[in-house]
Backbone and ligand atoms as CSV (ligand in chain L), in Angstrom:
chain,resi,resn,atom,element,x,y,z
A,1,MET,N,N,-170.577,189.160,80.568
A,1,MET,CA,C,-169.824,189.234,79.312
A,1,MET,C,C,-168.379,188.799,79.518
A,2,LYS,N,N,-167.896,188.097,78.531
A,2,LYS,CA,C,-166.494,187.699,78.583
A,2,LYS,C,C,-165.629,188.864,78.129
A,3,LYS,N,N,-164.387,188.770,78.486
A,3,LYS,CA,C,-163.453,189.843,78.132
A,3,LYS,C,C,-163.344,189.998,76.617
A,4,ASN,N,N,-163.351,188.847,75.936
A,4,ASN,CA,C,-163.231,188.887,74.470
A,4,ASN,C,C,-164.404,189.616,73.824
A,5,ASP,N,N,-165.594,189.418,74.400
A,5,ASP,CA,C,-166.785,190.077,73.859
A,5,ASP,C,C,-166.661,191.591,73.974
A,6,VAL,N,N,-166.171,192.026,75.114
A,6,VAL,CA,C,-166.005,193.461,75.344
A,6,VAL,C,C,-165.051,194.054,74.319
A,7,ILE,N,N,-163.951,193.348,74.096
A,7,ILE,CA,C,-162.958,193.831,73.121
A,7,ILE,C,C,-163.583,193.884,71.733
A,8,LEU,N,N,-164.346,192.834,71.414
A,8,LEU,CA,C,-164.983,192.771,70.093
A,8,LEU,C,C,-165.946,193.942,69.895
A,9,ILE,N,N,-166.804,194.160,70.896
A,9,ILE,CA,C,-167.783,195.247,70.798
A,9,ILE,C,C,-167.086,196.601,70.719
A,10,ALA,N,N,-166.070,196.748,71.546
A,10,ALA,CA,C,-165.332,198.014,71.567
A,10,ALA,C,C,-164.686,198.292,70.223
A,11,SER,N,N,-164.077,197.247,69.638
A,11,SER,CA,C,-163.407,197.479,68.360
A,11,SER,C,C,-164.421,197.736,67.253
A,12,LEU,N,N,-165.591,197.083,67.344
A,12,LEU,CA,C,-166.647,197.332,66.364
A,12,LEU,C,C,-167.109,198.786,66.430
A,13,LEU,N,N,-167.270,199.269,67.673
A,13,LEU,CA,C,-167.693,200.659,67.865
A,13,LEU,C,C,-166.660,201.625,67.296
A,14,ILE,N,N,-165.385,201.296,67.531
A,14,ILE,CA,C,-164.318,202.173,67.039
A,14,ILE,C,C,-164.324,202.193,65.511
A,15,ILE,N,N,-164.477,201.006,64.909
A,15,ILE,CA,C,-164.519,200.929,63.441
A,15,ILE,C,C,-165.695,201.741,62.904
A,16,CYS,N,N,-166.828,201.605,63.594
A,16,CYS,CA,C,-168.029,202.353,63.220
A,16,CYS,C,C,-167.762,203.858,63.248
A,17,ALA,N,N,-167.185,204.297,64.334
A,17,ALA,CA,C,-166.926,205.724,64.512
A,17,ALA,C,C,-165.966,206.236,63.461
A,18,ILE,N,N,-164.925,205.460,63.191
A,18,ILE,CA,C,-163.927,205.884,62.196
A,18,ILE,C,C,-164.553,205.965,60.810
A,19,SER,N,N,-165.366,204.968,60.461
A,19,SER,CA,C,-165.944,204.992,59.118
A,19,SER,C,C,-166.963,206.121,58.980
A,20,LEU,N,N,-167.694,206.396,60.042
A,20,LEU,CA,C,-168.641,207.515,60.008
A,20,LEU,C,C,-167.893,208.833,59.796
A,21,LEU,N,N,-166.792,208.959,60.516
A,21,LEU,CA,C,-165.973,210.170,60.411
A,21,LEU,C,C,-165.402,210.295,59.002
A,22,ALA,N,N,-164.922,209.155,58.480
A,22,ALA,CA,C,-164.341,209.147,57.137
A,22,ALA,C,C,-165.387,209.553,56.101
A,23,ILE,N,N,-166.593,209.022,56.250
A,23,ILE,CA,C,-167.671,209.348,55.304
A,23,ILE,C,C,-168.000,210.836,55.387
A,24,LYS,N,N,-168.089,211.342,56.616
A,24,LYS,CA,C,-168.398,212.763,56.803
A,24,LYS,C,C,-167.342,213.647,56.164
A,25,LEU,N,N,-166.071,213.314,56.403
A,25,LEU,CA,C,-164.978,214.087,55.830
A,25,LEU,C,C,-165.026,214.027,54.318
A,26,TRP,N,N,-165.276,212.828,53.796
A,26,TRP,CA,C,-165.305,212.645,52.357
A,26,TRP,C,C,-166.451,213.448,51.743
A,27,GLN,N,N,-167.614,213.403,52.410
A,27,GLN,CA,C,-168.771,214.162,51.903
A,27,GLN,C,C,-168.471,215.653,51.901
A,28,LYS,N,N,-167.869,216.128,52.984
A,28,LYS,CA,C,-167.562,217.535,53.102
A,28,LYS,C,C,-166.619,217.958,51.981
A,29,GLN,N,N,-165.593,217.141,51.753
A,29,GLN,CA,C,-164.630,217.473,50.710
A,29,GLN,C,C,-165.262,217.432,49.337
A,30,SER,N,N,-166.086,216.424,49.095
A,30,SER,CA,C,-166.628,216.260,47.750
A,30,SER,C,C,-167.605,217.386,47.406
A,31,THR,N,N,-168.228,217.985,48.407
A,31,THR,CA,C,-169.153,219.071,48.083
A,31,THR,C,C,-168.443,220.407,47.941
A,32,THR,N,N,-167.348,220.601,48.657
A,32,THR,CA,C,-166.692,221.903,48.588
A,32,THR,C,C,-165.549,221.919,47.591
A,33,ASP,N,N,-164.904,220.771,47.370
A,33,ASP,CA,C,-163.737,220.757,46.501
A,33,ASP,C,C,-164.075,220.972,45.038
A,34,LYS,N,N,-165.283,220.621,44.656
A,34,LYS,CA,C,-165.560,220.633,43.224
A,34,LYS,C,C,-165.902,222.035,42.703
A,35,SER,N,N,-166.250,222.949,43.586
A,35,SER,CA,C,-166.620,224.262,43.069
A,35,SER,C,C,-165.420,225.206,43.052
A,36,TYR,N,N,-165.289,225.917,41.963
A,36,TYR,CA,C,-164.195,226.865,41.823
A,36,TYR,C,C,-164.638,227.994,40.897
A,37,VAL,N,N,-163.867,229.047,40.863
A,37,VAL,CA,C,-164.171,230.101,39.902
A,37,VAL,C,C,-163.124,230.088,38.800
A,38,ARG,N,N,-163.591,230.350,37.601
A,38,ARG,CA,C,-162.705,230.426,36.460
A,38,ARG,C,C,-162.630,231.881,36.026
A,39,VAL,N,N,-161.441,232.414,36.018
A,39,VAL,CA,C,-161.238,233.800,35.603
A,39,VAL,C,C,-160.768,233.801,34.156
A,40,GLU,N,N,-161.498,234.512,33.326
A,40,GLU,CA,C,-161.111,234.612,31.924
A,40,GLU,C,C,-160.839,236.066,31.573
A,41,VAL,N,N,-159.775,236.283,30.854
A,41,VAL,CA,C,-159.447,237.622,30.380
A,41,VAL,C,C,-159.399,237.570,28.859
A,42,ASP,N,N,-160.221,238.390,28.248
A,42,ASP,CA,C,-160.274,238.456,26.783
A,42,ASP,C,C,-160.510,237.077,26.174
A,43,GLY,N,N,-161.372,236.285,26.823
A,43,GLY,CA,C,-161.728,234.970,26.296
A,43,GLY,C,C,-160.739,233.864,26.621
A,44,LYS,N,N,-159.628,234.218,27.249
A,44,LYS,CA,C,-158.640,233.193,27.599
A,44,LYS,C,C,-158.662,232.955,29.108
A,45,VAL,N,N,-158.460,231.688,29.493
A,45,VAL,CA,C,-158.472,231.354,30.919
A,45,VAL,C,C,-157.225,231.927,31.587
A,46,TYR,N,N,-157.473,232.765,32.577
A,46,TYR,CA,C,-156.389,233.406,33.321
A,46,TYR,C,C,-155.972,232.531,34.504
A,47,GLY,N,N,-156.994,231.923,35.139
A,47,GLY,CA,C,-156.701,231.050,36.263
A,47,GLY,C,C,-157.978,230.511,36.875
A,48,THR,N,N,-157.835,229.457,37.661
A,48,THR,CA,C,-158.986,228.915,38.382
A,48,THR,C,C,-158.641,228.863,39.866
A,49,TYR,N,N,-159.644,229.219,40.676
A,49,TYR,CA,C,-159.398,229.298,42.105
A,49,TYR,C,C,-160.523,228.594,42.860
A,50,PRO,N,N,-160.181,227.659,43.756
A,50,PRO,CA,C,-161.231,226.945,44.503
A,50,PRO,C,C,-161.997,227.886,45.428
A,51,LEU,N,N,-163.305,227.638,45.539
A,51,LEU,CA,C,-164.152,228.514,46.357
A,51,LEU,C,C,-164.009,228.224,47.851
A,52,ASN,N,N,-163.416,227.101,48.191
A,52,ASN,CA,C,-163.318,226.762,49.615
A,52,ASN,C,C,-162.024,227.277,50.249
A,53,GLU,N,N,-161.235,228.019,49.472
A,53,GLU,CA,C,-160.007,228.600,50.025
A,53,GLU,C,C,-160.107,230.116,49.979
A,54,GLU,N,N,-159.942,230.724,51.132
A,54,GLU,CA,C,-159.982,232.179,51.152
A,54,GLU,C,C,-158.732,232.736,50.495
A,55,ARG,N,N,-158.916,233.683,49.602
A,55,ARG,CA,C,-157.762,234.284,48.955
A,55,ARG,C,C,-158.125,235.624,48.342
A,56,THR,N,N,-157.126,236.425,48.122
A,56,THR,CA,C,-157.290,237.688,47.419
A,56,THR,C,C,-156.343,237.674,46.239
A,57,GLU,N,N,-156.884,237.837,45.076
A,57,GLU,CA,C,-156.082,237.743,43.861
A,57,GLU,C,C,-156.199,239.046,43.079
A,58,LYS,N,N,-155.103,239.705,42.879
A,58,LYS,CA,C,-155.132,240.917,42.067
A,58,LYS,C,C,-154.786,240.545,40.631
A,59,ILE,N,N,-155.749,240.777,39.754
A,59,ILE,CA,C,-155.533,240.466,38.351
A,59,ILE,C,C,-155.100,241.761,37.661
A,60,GLN,N,N,-153.843,241.787,37.330
A,60,GLN,CA,C,-153.219,243.014,36.813
A,60,GLN,C,C,-153.057,242.903,35.300
A,61,PHE,N,N,-153.409,243.964,34.617
A,61,PHE,CA,C,-153.272,243.961,33.165
A,61,PHE,C,C,-152.116,244.834,32.727
A,62,GLU,N,N,-151.651,244.552,31.512
A,62,GLU,CA,C,-150.470,245.261,31.003
A,62,GLU,C,C,-150.678,246.771,30.908
A,63,ASN,N,N,-151.925,247.170,30.638
A,63,ASN,CA,C,-152.186,248.601,30.486
A,63,ASN,C,C,-152.411,249.305,31.830
A,64,GLY,N,N,-152.163,248.612,32.923
A,64,GLY,CA,C,-152.258,249.229,34.238
A,64,GLY,C,C,-153.580,249.032,34.940
A,65,SER,N,N,-154.586,248.559,34.225
A,65,SER,CA,C,-155.869,248.329,34.877
A,65,SER,C,C,-155.845,247.009,35.658
A,66,TYR,N,N,-156.773,246.849,36.553
A,66,TYR,CA,C,-156.749,245.671,37.424
A,66,TYR,C,C,-158.143,245.374,37.965
A,67,ASN,N,N,-158.291,244.131,38.435
A,67,ASN,CA,C,-159.473,243.710,39.194
A,67,ASN,C,C,-158.965,242.935,40.399
A,68,VAL,N,N,-159.589,243.167,41.541
A,68,VAL,CA,C,-159.212,242.412,42.728
A,68,VAL,C,C,-160.310,241.403,43.015
A,69,LEU,N,N,-159.953,240.134,42.921
A,69,LEU,CA,C,-160.892,239.039,43.180
A,69,LEU,C,C,-160.681,238.547,44.603
A,70,VAL,N,N,-161.769,238.535,45.370
A,70,VAL,CA,C,-161.682,238.041,46.741
A,70,VAL,C,C,-162.585,236.828,46.882
A,71,ILE,N,N,-162.014,235.732,47.388
A,71,ILE,CA,C,-162.806,234.537,47.666
A,71,ILE,C,C,-162.890,234.378,49.175
A,72,LYS,N,N,-164.129,234.396,49.664
A,72,LYS,CA,C,-164.342,234.323,51.102
A,72,LYS,C,C,-165.685,233.659,51.370
A,73,ASP,N,N,-165.753,232.849,52.405
A,73,ASP,CA,C,-166.989,232.154,52.791
A,73,ASP,C,C,-167.621,231.403,51.617
A,74,GLY,N,N,-166.801,230.864,50.747
A,74,GLY,CA,C,-167.306,230.095,49.614
A,74,GLY,C,C,-167.909,230.936,48.509
A,75,LYS,N,N,-167.638,232.242,48.548
A,75,LYS,CA,C,-168.167,233.126,47.512
A,75,LYS,C,C,-167.046,233.931,46.882
A,76,ALA,N,N,-167.239,234.259,45.611
A,76,ALA,CA,C,-166.252,235.059,44.903
A,76,ALA,C,C,-166.811,236.444,44.649
A,77,ASP,N,N,-165.948,237.441,44.819
A,77,ASP,CA,C,-166.407,238.815,44.678
A,77,ASP,C,C,-165.281,239.675,44.100
A,78,ILE,N,N,-165.665,240.665,43.321
A,78,ILE,CA,C,-164.686,241.662,42.873
A,78,ILE,C,C,-164.833,242.852,43.825
A,79,THR,N,N,-163.805,243.120,44.588
A,79,THR,CA,C,-163.911,244.174,45.594
A,79,THR,C,C,-163.308,245.489,45.125
A,80,GLU,N,N,-162.463,245.426,44.113
A,80,GLU,CA,C,-161.786,246.622,43.652
A,80,GLU,C,C,-161.485,246.469,42.178
A,81,ALA,N,N,-161.610,247.559,41.443
A,81,ALA,CA,C,-161.269,247.500,40.031
A,81,ALA,C,C,-160.947,248.893,39.524
A,82,SER,N,N,-160.179,248.914,38.452
A,82,SER,CA,C,-159.774,250.203,37.885
A,82,SER,C,C,-160.774,250.712,36.855
A,83,CYS,N,N,-161.772,249.885,36.517
A,83,CYS,CA,C,-162.690,250.258,35.447
A,83,CYS,C,C,-163.556,251.451,35.855
A,84,PRO,N,N,-163.950,252.268,34.872
A,84,PRO,CA,C,-164.725,253.475,35.199
A,84,PRO,C,C,-166.166,253.177,35.637
A,85,ASP,N,N,-166.763,252.104,35.148
A,85,ASP,CA,C,-168.185,251.875,35.476
A,85,ASP,C,C,-168.393,251.213,36.837
A,86,GLN,N,N,-167.413,250.461,37.311
A,86,GLN,CA,C,-167.474,249.793,38.628
A,86,GLN,C,C,-168.651,248.813,38.752
A,87,ILE,N,N,-169.141,248.355,37.605
A,87,ILE,CA,C,-170.268,247.419,37.639
A,87,ILE,C,C,-169.849,246.105,38.307
A,88,CYS,N,N,-168.632,245.661,37.998
A,88,CYS,CA,C,-168.147,244.399,38.570
A,88,CYS,C,C,-167.973,244.509,40.084
A,89,VAL,N,N,-167.596,245.688,40.568
A,89,VAL,CA,C,-167.400,245.888,42.012
A,89,VAL,C,C,-168.751,245.885,42.730
A,90,ARG,N,N,-169.740,246.483,42.078
A,90,ARG,CA,C,-171.066,246.556,42.696
A,90,ARG,C,C,-171.809,245.224,42.662
A,91,HIS,N,N,-171.335,244.300,41.806
A,91,HIS,CA,C,-171.998,243.004,41.679
A,91,HIS,C,C,-171.924,242.246,43.014
A,92,MET,N,N,-173.003,241.541,43.334
A,92,MET,CA,C,-173.033,240.735,44.554
A,92,MET,C,C,-172.020,239.581,44.444
A,93,PRO,N,N,-171.505,239.117,45.588
A,93,PRO,CA,C,-170.631,237.926,45.548
A,93,PRO,C,C,-171.364,236.744,44.901
A,94,ILE,N,N,-170.638,235.955,44.151
A,94,ILE,CA,C,-171.272,234.847,43.432
A,94,ILE,C,C,-170.836,233.506,44.002
A,95,HIS,N,N,-171.750,232.544,43.975
A,95,HIS,CA,C,-171.373,231.181,44.352
A,95,HIS,C,C,-172.246,230.131,43.673
A,96,TYR,N,N,-173.275,230.559,42.945
A,96,TYR,CA,C,-174.098,229.597,42.240
A,96,TYR,C,C,-173.411,229.166,40.947
A,97,SER,N,N,-173.701,227.926,40.554
A,97,SER,CA,C,-173.120,227.385,39.343
A,97,SER,C,C,-173.470,228.248,38.130
A,98,ASP,N,N,-172.467,228.548,37.322
A,98,ASP,CA,C,-172.598,229.330,36.084
A,98,ASP,C,C,-172.887,230.813,36.325
A,99,GLU,N,N,-172.942,231.240,37.581
A,99,GLU,CA,C,-173.101,232.655,37.878
A,99,GLU,C,C,-171.781,233.354,37.522
A,100,SER,N,N,-171.859,234.590,37.058
A,100,SER,CA,C,-170.599,235.234,36.694
A,100,SER,C,C,-170.620,236.733,36.955
A,101,ILE,N,N,-169.429,237.264,37.148
A,101,ILE,CA,C,-169.241,238.711,37.239
A,101,ILE,C,C,-168.437,239.109,36.009
A,102,VAL,N,N,-168.915,240.094,35.298
A,102,VAL,CA,C,-168.243,240.516,34.078
A,102,VAL,C,C,-167.759,241.953,34.244
A,103,CYS,N,N,-166.528,242.176,33.848
A,103,CYS,CA,C,-166.021,243.536,33.786
A,103,CYS,C,C,-165.731,243.834,32.326
A,104,LEU,N,N,-166.651,244.527,31.697
A,104,LEU,CA,C,-166.521,244.798,30.264
A,104,LEU,C,C,-165.278,245.618,29.923
A,105,PRO,N,N,-164.995,246.716,30.648
A,105,PRO,CA,C,-163.814,247.511,30.288
A,105,PRO,C,C,-162.516,246.699,30.325
A,106,ASN,N,N,-162.415,245.746,31.274
A,106,ASN,CA,C,-161.187,244.955,31.393
A,106,ASN,C,C,-161.289,243.610,30.673
A,107,LYS,N,N,-162.427,243.373,30.011
A,107,LYS,CA,C,-162.669,242.098,29.305
A,107,LYS,C,C,-162.464,240.911,30.245
A,108,LEU,N,N,-162.899,241.088,31.488
A,108,LEU,CA,C,-162.691,240.060,32.492
A,108,LEU,C,C,-164.016,239.384,32.861
A,109,THR,N,N,-163.972,238.069,32.970
A,109,THR,CA,C,-165.145,237.310,33.392
A,109,THR,C,C,-164.752,236.364,34.516
A,110,VAL,N,N,-165.546,236.387,35.588
A,110,VAL,CA,C,-165.350,235.447,36.681
A,110,VAL,C,C,-166.589,234.562,36.716
A,111,THR,N,N,-166.408,233.262,36.525
A,111,THR,CA,C,-167.540,232.352,36.449
A,111,THR,C,C,-167.402,231.244,37.487
A,112,VAL,N,N,-168.514,230.930,38.162
A,112,VAL,CA,C,-168.521,229.828,39.120
A,112,VAL,C,C,-168.727,228.523,38.361
A,113,VAL,N,N,-167.886,227.550,38.652
A,113,VAL,CA,C,-168.009,226.237,38.034
A,113,VAL,C,C,-168.264,225.203,39.130
A,114,GLY,N,N,-169.329,224.440,38.951
A,114,GLY,CA,C,-169.626,223.365,39.899
A,114,GLY,C,C,-170.091,223.856,41.259
A,115,GLY,N,N,-170.683,225.030,41.309
A,115,GLY,CA,C,-171.183,225.558,42.569
A,115,GLY,C,C,-172.581,225.059,42.860
A,116,GLN,N,N,-173.262,225.730,43.767
A,116,GLN,CA,C,-174.625,225.354,44.098
A,116,GLN,C,C,-175.545,225.617,42.911
A,117,GLU,N,N,-176.571,224.784,42.824
A,117,GLU,CA,C,-177.548,225.008,41.766
A,117,GLU,C,C,-178.370,226.244,42.097
A,118,ASN,N,N,-178.579,227.068,41.110
A,118,ASN,CA,C,-179.277,228.328,41.326
A,118,ASN,C,C,-180.785,228.137,41.158
A,119,GLU,N,N,-181.429,227.640,42.209
A,119,GLU,CA,C,-182.854,227.313,42.106
A,119,GLU,C,C,-183.740,228.550,42.172
A,120,ILE,N,N,-183.333,229.517,42.978
A,120,ILE,CA,C,-184.168,230.711,43.159
A,120,ILE,C,C,-184.238,231.523,41.856
A,121,ASP,N,N,-183.055,231.773,41.278
A,121,ASP,CA,C,-183.019,232.579,40.069
A,121,ASP,C,C,-183.612,231.852,38.864
A,122,ALA,N,N,-183.551,230.536,38.882
A,122,ALA,CA,C,-184.049,229.765,37.747
A,122,ALA,C,C,-185.565,230.000,37.583
A,123,THR,N,N,-186.266,230.225,38.701
A,123,THR,CA,C,-187.707,230.424,38.607
A,123,THR,C,C,-188.056,231.871,38.248
A,124,THR,N,N,-187.228,232.808,38.694
A,124,THR,CA,C,-187.519,234.208,38.411
A,124,THR,C,C,-187.105,234.584,36.995
A,125,ASN,N,N,-186.111,233.866,36.458
A,125,ASN,CA,C,-185.705,234.148,35.083
A,125,ASN,C,C,-186.783,233.635,34.132
L,1,ZN,ZN,ZN,-165.371,246.520,36.126
């Protein structure tokens, strides 16, 4: 092999590797970036939070009640709330598209937007 051939092959391999990496990164981002949770209070959008970022958000209401929204491992969960029934706290973490946690006493709704398709529940419903 000539020296030029080696350089050509080497650069082709490098281009290949870079584009593969770029595609992988792009795929990873496109699947995780699009899903988020939408928090609504009394029918109004309070905020939206991406599911791929870990965070703890305390949603505080004027009357002193609150819900603590925790996003972890791509799932959203209410870990703490001031409501008497605690139904929202007992709810499993959500990550499927259109899945939601509702806190009736606080008029709070947490809904997954653009998450995984809920194939298991679709058949049982
Ligand atoms: Zn609640």
